[in-house]
C-alpha positions as CSV (number, residue, x, y, z in Angstrom):
1,M,192.4,-189.3,32.4
2,T,189.5,-186.9,31.8
3,K,189.3,-184.1,34.3
4,R,186.2,-184.2,36.5
5,N,184.6,-181.3,38.2
6,I,183.4,-182.1,41.7
7,M,180.6,-180.1,43.3
8,H,181.7,-178.2,46.5
9,N,180.0,-176.0,49.0
10,K,180.7,-172.3,49.0
11,N,183.4,-172.6,51.7
12,S,185.4,-175.2,49.8
13,N,185.6,-173.5,46.4
14,A,189.0,-172.0,47.1
15,E,190.4,-175.2,48.5
16,V,193.9,-176.0,47.4
17,D,196.7,-177.9,49.1
18,L,198.3,-175.0,50.9
19,S,201.0,-177.2,52.3
20,L,202.4,-178.2,48.9
21,R,201.9,-174.7,47.5
22,Q,203.8,-173.2,50.4
23,F,206.4,-175.9,50.3
24,I,207.4,-175.1,46.7
25,K,207.3,-171.3,47.4
26,N,209.5,-171.8,50.4
27,L,212.1,-173.5,48.3
28,G,212.5,-170.4,46.1
29,Y,210.1,-171.1,43.3
30,T,208.9,-168.0,41.4
31,A,206.6,-167.9,38.4
32,G,209.3,-166.3,36.3
33,G,212.3,-168.4,37.4
34,L,212.5,-172.2,37.1
35,A,216.0,-172.6,38.6
36,L,214.5,-174.8,41.3
37,L,212.7,-177.0,38.9
38,T,215.8,-177.7,36.9
39,T,217.5,-179.2,39.9
40,V,214.5,-181.1,41.2
41,P,212.6,-181.9,38.0
42,W,210.0,-184.1,39.7
43,L,208.5,-180.9,41.1
44,Q,207.6,-179.7,37.6
45,S,204.3,-181.5,37.8
46,C,203.1,-179.9,41.0
47,T,203.8,-176.2,40.9
48,P,201.5,-173.9,42.8
49,E,199.9,-172.7,39.6
50,K,199.1,-176.2,38.5
51,L,197.8,-177.1,41.9
52,A,195.4,-174.2,41.9
53,E,194.0,-175.3,38.5
54,I,192.7,-178.6,40.1
55,K,191.0,-177.0,43.1
56,N,187.6,-178.3,42.1
57,Q,188.7,-181.9,41.3
58,K,189.5,-184.9,43.4
59,A,191.5,-188.1,42.7
60,R,189.5,-191.2,43.7
61,V,192.1,-193.3,45.5
62,A,192.2,-196.9,46.7
63,I,194.6,-198.0,49.4
64,L,196.0,-201.6,48.9
65,G,197.5,-202.7,52.1
66,T,196.1,-201.2,55.3
67,G,198.9,-202.0,57.8
68,S,201.0,-199.3,59.5
69,R,202.2,-197.5,56.4
70,G,198.9,-197.8,54.6
71,T,197.2,-196.3,57.6
72,Y,199.8,-193.5,57.7
73,H,198.9,-192.7,54.1
74,L,195.2,-192.8,54.9
75,H,195.6,-190.2,57.5
76,N,197.6,-188.0,55.1
77,L,195.0,-188.5,52.3
78,L,192.3,-187.3,54.6
79,K,194.1,-183.9,54.8
80,I,194.6,-183.5,51.1
81,P,191.7,-181.5,49.5
82,H,192.1,-183.1,46.1
83,A,192.0,-186.7,47.3
84,Q,189.0,-188.9,48.0
85,I,189.5,-192.4,49.5
86,V,187.0,-194.6,47.8
87,A,188.3,-198.1,48.4
88,L,190.4,-200.1,50.9
89,C,191.9,-203.6,50.4
90,D,193.7,-206.0,52.7
91,N,193.6,-209.8,53.2
92,Y,194.2,-209.4,56.9
93,Q,190.8,-208.6,58.3
94,P,191.9,-206.8,61.6
95,N,193.9,-204.2,59.6
96,L,191.0,-203.8,57.1
97,N,188.5,-203.2,59.8
98,A,190.7,-200.6,61.5
99,A,191.2,-198.7,58.3
100,A,187.4,-198.9,57.5
101,A,186.7,-197.3,60.9
102,L,188.8,-194.3,59.9
103,C,187.2,-194.1,56.4
104,P,183.6,-195.5,56.6
105,T,182.5,-194.3,53.2
106,A,185.2,-196.3,51.4
107,K,184.3,-199.7,49.9
108,T,186.3,-202.6,51.3
109,Y,187.9,-205.5,49.5
110,T,189.9,-208.6,50.4
111,N,190.8,-209.4,46.8
112,Y,192.8,-206.7,45.0
113,H,192.0,-208.1,41.5
114,K,188.3,-207.5,42.3
115,M,189.1,-204.0,43.5
116,L,191.0,-203.2,40.3
117,E,187.8,-203.9,38.3
118,S,186.1,-200.9,39.8
119,K,185.6,-197.9,37.4
120,E,185.3,-195.7,40.5
121,I,189.0,-195.8,41.2
122,D,191.5,-193.5,39.5
123,A,194.6,-194.3,41.6
124,V,196.0,-197.1,43.8
125,I,198.4,-196.7,46.7
126,I,200.3,-199.9,47.4
127,S,201.6,-200.5,50.9
128,T,202.1,-204.2,51.0
129,P,205.1,-206.6,51.7
130,L,207.9,-206.2,49.2
131,N,207.2,-209.5,47.3
132,W,203.8,-208.1,46.3
133,H,205.0,-204.9,44.9
134,A,205.8,-206.1,41.4
135,P,202.6,-208.1,40.7
136,M,200.4,-205.4,42.2
137,V,202.1,-202.5,40.4
138,L,201.9,-204.3,37.1
139,D,198.3,-205.4,37.5
140,S,197.3,-201.9,38.6
141,L,198.9,-200.3,35.6
142,A,197.4,-202.9,33.3
143,A,194.0,-202.1,34.8
144,G,194.4,-198.4,33.8
145,K,195.1,-197.1,37.3
146,H,197.7,-194.5,38.4
147,V,200.0,-196.1,41.0
148,F,201.8,-195.0,44.1
149,C,203.9,-197.9,45.5
150,E,205.9,-197.8,48.7
151,K,209.7,-198.3,48.4
152,S,211.5,-200.4,47.5
153,M,210.5,-201.1,43.9
154,A,210.5,-204.9,44.0
155,L,212.0,-208.0,45.5
156,T,214.3,-208.9,42.6
157,M,216.2,-207.1,39.9
158,D,214.2,-208.8,37.1
159,E,211.0,-207.5,38.7
160,C,212.5,-204.0,38.8
161,K,213.3,-204.1,35.1
162,E,209.8,-205.5,34.3
163,I,208.2,-202.5,36.2
164,Y,210.4,-200.0,34.5
165,D,209.7,-201.4,31.0
166,A,205.9,-201.4,31.8
167,Y,206.2,-197.8,32.9
168,L,207.8,-196.7,29.6
169,K,204.8,-198.2,27.8
170,T,202.0,-196.8,29.9
171,D,200.5,-193.3,30.0
172,K,199.7,-193.8,33.6
173,V,201.4,-192.0,36.5
174,L,203.8,-194.1,38.7
175,Y,205.3,-192.9,41.9
176,F,207.4,-194.7,44.5
177,G,207.7,-193.7,48.2
178,M,211.1,-191.9,48.0
179,Q,209.9,-189.1,50.2
180,R,213.3,-187.5,50.6
181,L,212.8,-186.2,47.1
182,Y,210.0,-184.0,48.6
183,D,211.7,-183.2,51.9
184,K,212.4,-179.4,52.1
185,K,215.7,-179.7,54.0
186,Y,217.0,-182.4,51.7
187,I,216.2,-180.4,48.6
188,K,217.8,-177.3,49.9
189,A,220.9,-179.2,51.1
190,L,221.4,-180.9,47.8
191,Q,221.1,-177.6,46.0
192,M,223.8,-176.2,48.2
193,I,226.0,-179.3,47.6
194,H,225.6,-179.0,43.8
195,S,226.4,-175.3,44.0
196,G,229.7,-176.1,45.6
197,V,229.1,-174.9,49.1
198,I,231.1,-177.8,50.7
199,G,233.4,-178.1,47.7
200,D,234.1,-181.3,45.8
201,V,232.3,-184.4,47.2
202,V,235.1,-186.7,48.3
203,G,233.1,-189.3,50.3
204,M,229.8,-190.2,51.9
205,R,228.8,-191.9,55.1
206,C,225.3,-193.3,55.7
207,H,224.0,-195.1,58.7
208,W,220.7,-196.2,60.2
209,F,220.7,-197.7,63.7
210,R,217.8,-199.0,65.7
211,N,217.3,-201.2,68.7
212,H,214.3,-203.3,68.1
213,D,213.8,-206.9,67.0
214,W,211.6,-205.9,64.1
215,R,209.0,-208.4,65.2
216,R,205.3,-207.9,65.4
217,P,202.9,-209.9,67.7
218,V,201.4,-212.9,65.9
219,P,197.9,-214.0,67.1
220,S,198.4,-217.6,65.7
221,P,201.5,-219.5,64.4
222,E,200.2,-219.8,60.8
223,L,200.3,-216.0,60.5
224,E,204.0,-215.7,61.4
225,R,205.3,-215.2,57.8
226,H,202.3,-213.1,56.9
227,I,202.8,-210.6,59.7
228,N,206.5,-210.8,60.1
229,W,207.2,-210.8,56.4
230,R,210.3,-208.5,56.8
231,L,212.2,-211.3,58.5
232,Y,212.2,-213.8,55.6
233,W,213.9,-213.8,52.2
234,E,210.8,-215.0,50.4
235,S,209.0,-211.7,51.1
236,S,211.8,-209.3,52.1
237,A,215.2,-208.1,51.2
238,G,215.8,-207.1,54.8
239,L,217.5,-203.9,56.0
240,M,218.7,-202.9,52.5
241,T,215.3,-202.4,50.9
242,E,213.6,-201.3,54.2
243,L,216.2,-198.7,55.2
244,A,219.2,-198.3,52.9
245,T,217.1,-197.6,49.8
246,H,216.4,-194.0,51.0
247,Q,220.0,-193.3,51.8
248,L,221.5,-194.8,48.7
249,E,219.1,-192.6,46.6
250,V,220.4,-189.5,48.5
251,S,224.0,-190.6,47.7
252,N,223.2,-190.8,44.1
253,W,221.4,-187.5,44.2
254,A,224.5,-185.9,45.7
255,M,226.8,-187.4,43.1
256,K,224.5,-187.1,40.1
257,S,225.5,-190.6,39.2
258,V,225.3,-194.3,40.3
259,P,228.0,-196.4,41.9
260,E,229.5,-199.0,39.7
261,S,230.2,-201.6,42.3
262,V,229.7,-202.7,45.9
263,M,231.3,-205.0,48.5
264,G,230.4,-205.8,52.1
265,M,229.3,-208.1,54.9
266,G,226.1,-208.9,56.7
267,D,225.3,-211.2,59.6
268,I,222.7,-212.1,62.2
269,V,224.6,-210.8,65.3
270,Y,222.0,-210.4,68.0
271,W,218.4,-211.3,67.0
272,K,218.9,-215.1,66.7
273,D,215.2,-215.9,66.7
274,G,214.7,-217.8,63.5
275,R,214.8,-214.9,61.2
276,E,216.6,-215.2,57.9
277,V,217.5,-211.6,57.0
278,Y,220.6,-209.9,58.5
279,D,220.4,-207.7,61.6
280,S,223.8,-206.1,60.9
281,I,225.2,-204.9,57.6
282,S,228.3,-203.0,56.5
283,L,228.8,-202.1,52.8
284,V,231.0,-199.9,50.6
285,Y,229.7,-198.5,47.3
286,R,232.2,-197.2,44.8
287,Y,231.5,-194.5,42.2
288,K,233.5,-194.3,39.0
289,N,235.6,-191.3,40.2
290,G,236.7,-193.2,43.3
291,V,234.2,-191.5,45.7
292,K,232.7,-194.1,48.1
293,T,229.6,-194.4,50.2
294,T,230.0,-196.4,53.3
295,Y,226.7,-197.8,54.5
296,E,226.1,-199.3,58.0
297,T,222.9,-200.5,59.6
298,L,222.0,-202.7,62.6
299,I,219.0,-203.1,64.8
300,S,220.4,-203.9,68.2
301,N,221.9,-200.5,69.1
302,K,220.4,-197.0,68.4
303,F,223.1,-194.7,69.8
304,N,224.0,-193.2,66.4
305,G,220.5,-193.0,65.1
306,M,220.1,-192.2,61.4
307,G,222.1,-189.9,59.2
308,E,223.7,-189.1,55.9
309,Q,227.0,-187.2,55.8
310,I,228.1,-185.8,52.5
311,L,231.8,-185.0,52.8
312,G,233.3,-182.2,50.7
313,H,236.8,-180.9,50.7
314,K,235.5,-177.6,52.1
315,G,232.9,-178.9,54.5
316,T,230.3,-181.5,55.5
317,M,226.6,-181.7,55.1
318,E,224.5,-183.5,57.7
319,L,221.4,-184.1,55.7
320,A,219.0,-185.6,58.3
321,K,219.8,-182.9,60.8
322,G,219.7,-180.1,58.2
323,E,223.1,-178.9,59.3
324,Y,226.4,-178.2,57.6
325,F,229.9,-177.5,58.8
326,F,233.0,-176.0,57.2
327,E,236.5,-177.3,57.6
328,E,238.7,-175.3,59.9
329,A,241.7,-173.7,58.1
330,K,244.1,-173.9,61.1
331,P,247.7,-175.2,61.2
332,A,247.9,-178.8,62.4
333,P,248.0,-179.1,66.2
334,G,251.2,-181.0,66.1
335,I,253.0,-178.4,64.1
336,M,251.9,-175.6,66.4
337,Q,253.1,-177.6,69.4
338,L,256.5,-178.1,67.7
339,I,256.8,-174.4,66.8
340,N,256.0,-173.4,70.4
341,Q,258.6,-175.9,71.8
342,V,261.3,-174.6,69.5
343,E,260.5,-171.0,70.4
344,E,260.8,-171.9,74.0
345,K,264.2,-173.6,73.3
346,V,263.0,-177.0,74.6
347,F,265.1,-178.5,71.8
348,S,268.6,-177.5,70.9
349,T,268.0,-178.6,67.3
350,I,265.0,-179.2,65.1
351,P,264.5,-182.8,64.0
352,V,264.3,-183.5,60.3
353,A,261.4,-185.9,60.9
354,G,259.4,-186.5,64.1
355,P,256.3,-188.2,65.4
356,S,252.8,-186.9,65.3
357,W,252.5,-184.7,68.4
358,R,248.8,-185.2,68.8
359,P,246.2,-187.3,67.2
360,E,244.5,-185.6,64.2
361,V,241.0,-184.8,65.5
362,S,238.2,-182.6,64.2
363,G,237.9,-179.2,65.7
364,E,234.9,-177.8,67.5
365,K,231.9,-178.3,65.3
366,K,230.0,-175.1,64.6
367,P,226.9,-175.9,62.6
368,L,225.1,-173.8,60.1
369,Y,221.5,-174.6,59.3
370,V,220.1,-175.5,55.9
371,M,216.7,-174.1,56.6
372,G,218.1,-170.9,58.1
373,E,217.3,-171.8,61.7
374,K,218.6,-173.9,64.5
375,S,216.9,-177.4,64.4
376,S,216.1,-179.5,67.4
377,V,217.1,-183.1,67.1
378,N,214.9,-185.9,68.1
379,S,216.0,-189.6,67.7
380,G,218.5,-188.6,65.1
381,L,216.0,-186.6,63.0
382,S,215.7,-182.8,62.8
383,M,212.4,-181.5,64.1
384,I,212.2,-179.6,60.8
385,G,211.8,-183.0,59.1
386,A,210.9,-185.5,61.8
387,E,207.2,-185.4,60.9
388,D,207.3,-183.2,57.9
389,D,209.6,-185.5,56.0
390,G,208.1,-185.0,52.5
391,S,205.6,-187.9,52.7
392,E,202.5,-185.7,52.7
393,E,203.9,-183.5,49.9
394,M,204.7,-186.5,47.8
395,L,201.3,-188.0,48.3
396,S,199.7,-184.7,47.5
397,A,201.7,-184.4,44.3
398,F,200.7,-188.0,43.3
399,C,197.0,-187.2,43.8
400,Q,197.5,-184.1,41.7
401,A,199.2,-186.1,39.0
402,S,196.4,-188.6,39.1
403,I,194.0,-185.8,38.1
404,T,196.2,-184.2,35.4
405,G,197.9,-187.4,34.1
406,E,201.2,-185.6,34.1
407,K,204.2,-187.8,35.0
408,A,206.8,-186.6,37.4
409,P,210.3,-186.9,35.8
410,N,212.9,-189.1,37.5
411,I,210.9,-190.6,40.4
412,V,210.6,-194.1,38.9
413,E,214.3,-194.0,37.8
414,E,215.6,-192.9,41.2
415,C,213.7,-195.7,42.9
416,Y,214.8,-198.2,40.3
417,C,218.5,-197.3,40.8
418,S,218.4,-197.3,44.6
419,T,216.5,-200.7,44.7
420,I,219.0,-202.3,42.3
421,L,221.8,-201.0,44.5
422,C,220.2,-202.5,47.6
423,L,219.8,-205.9,45.9
424,M,223.4,-205.7,44.7
425,G,224.4,-205.1,48.3
426,N,222.6,-208.3,49.4
427,E,224.2,-210.2,46.6
428,A,227.7,-208.9,47.5
429,I,227.1,-210.2,51.0
430,K,225.8,-213.5,49.9
431,Q,228.6,-214.2,47.4
432,Q,231.3,-212.6,49.6
433,R,232.8,-210.6,46.7
434,K,232.6,-207.3,44.9
435,I,229.5,-207.0,42.7
436,D,229.5,-204.7,39.7
437,F,226.3,-203.1,38.5
438,P,224.9,-205.8,36.2
439,E,224.9,-204.7,32.6
440,K,221.5,-206.3,32.1
441,Y,219.9,-203.8,34.4
442,I,221.5,-200.6,33.1
443,I,218.9,-198.2,31.9
444,P,219.4,-195.0,29.8
445,Y,218.9,-192.8,33.0
446,I,222.0,-194.3,34.7
447,K,225.2,-192.3,34.6
448,F,228.3,-193.9,36.2
């Protein structure tokens, strides 16, 4: 894309995205050292220096899908100096009207094909139901637009592969909404894991619990599947692609590889209201070296909230909370009790073998903090990352890339892998057997 100079008033000449610039600097980036960028290569395209170079330019952005997530992106875009919202598109008029009220200068559309014909649009942000991701991404790339699409990549494995193949052939930028890749505490925590702070990774536990029926009010019966699309297989892959995709990506990030198989169960346990997708899922993903990720999610109890635990032989990393813990190097409680009893001559002889004197339980947890400070926890999320979860930084990086045309390494591949794993999980539940990663969908990026 040809760079465009945009006229500014005197007060805006120095505008740059200070949030993204400070974000990278806070992570330890320095002009002379690229250690950070070798561990998170997708940041190579949005360094502070590159960001400063585009301070007089704007990416002209269209939002396709103006529901809750699309509106969230709209609010973030309004804070990004190098972004200009020029178009809005939705086939549900109430949502479109609400978005237009927030951005009255943007042109509105109800047909996305018509919108893609506009020469005034550089980039498209897609926040639509999952079954529309593949056709809209492919059509947008074919129309010569840069694309940011919400996770997950697509509804089927074939569609994921079609998007990936199209990406390899285009010179356009493609991002997917895997915002943990831009979340400061996740980046720092994963750097620590890879440096061996918690030792060898021996297991991972991921969970996401909510207590909500996932339904939205429907003004008329014919709109049920349009508005409550998450509840039906024709338009959704359920809890896996809505929630698990983020956490499986983090597991892969920690392991620097992709699990080779999955097995598990899923059911409709509580919300028996005509929905088709499960409201309770338990899965186990196995990596080639035997390490496993256990994944559990349900939406009828929120006690445990959301979290990812990376278990090392020296300690544990609680990623969502930005905390980590070291194993306590103390003698087993039962052994200490036995020694004390012998010393006090409770027994006349020492048994060769005996029972466990006390259950093996974890010691007092004494957290350390990834970001160097104590974090308050709200609904299972650290306040460090509850609102600043990387979404704005990722969107800013996409707008920057839409100006420079520079692709961010690994983002497409990370979303591809996590989406395929989610769809494999659903297949394992459906077939009630272990599912291996299908050879047909293995791409060069994948390492087992």
